[in-house]
C-alpha positions as CSV (number, residue, x, y, z in Angstrom):
1,M,12.6,-1.2,8.0
2,G,15.2,-2.7,5.7
3,H,12.6,-3.5,3.0
4,F,11.5,0.2,2.9
5,K,15.1,1.3,2.5
6,E,15.7,-1.1,-0.3
7,I,12.5,0.1,-2.1
8,W,13.6,3.7,-1.6
9,D,17.1,3.1,-2.9
10,F,15.7,1.3,-6.0
11,L,13.3,4.2,-6.7
12,R,16.1,6.7,-6.3
13,V,18.8,5.0,-8.2
14,R,16.8,3.7,-11.1
15,K,14.7,6.9,-11.4
16,K,11.4,5.0,-11.2
17,W,9.5,7.8,-9.5
18,W,6.2,6.8,-11.2
19,L,6.2,3.6,-9.0
20,A,6.0,5.6,-5.7
21,P,2.3,6.6,-6.0
22,I,1.4,3.0,-6.9
23,I,3.2,1.7,-3.9
24,V,1.7,4.2,-1.5
25,V,-1.9,3.4,-2.8
26,L,-1.3,-0.3,-2.4
27,L,0.0,0.2,1.1
28,L,-2.9,2.3,2.2
29,L,-5.5,-0.1,0.7
30,S,-3.8,-3.0,2.5
31,L,-3.8,-1.0,5.8
32,I,-7.5,-0.2,5.4
33,I,-8.4,-3.8,4.7
34,I,-6.4,-5.1,7.7
35,L,-7.8,-2.4,10.1
36,T,-11.5,-3.0,9.1
37,Q,-11.3,-6.7,8.9
38,G,-13.2,-7.3,12.1
39,S,-15.5,-4.4,11.9
40,V,-19.0,-3.8,10.5
41,L,-17.5,-2.0,7.5
42,A,-15.8,-5.1,6.2
43,P,-18.7,-6.4,3.9
44,F,-19.1,-2.9,2.4
45,L,-15.4,-2.6,1.8
46,Y,-15.1,-6.0,0.1
47,A,-18.1,-5.1,-2.0
48,I,-16.2,-2.2,-3.5
49,F,-13.4,-4.4,-4.6
């Protein structure tokens, strides 16, 4: 959880709010790839990217 706090502090102090949506989308995409890695959807998901 320390990494998330550091990222949050960086965004808050440096006023880099435009980075927040990019970070959220990257986290969601990585979570989707990790969760569907062993499923039948994996070939279709990798074909999209």
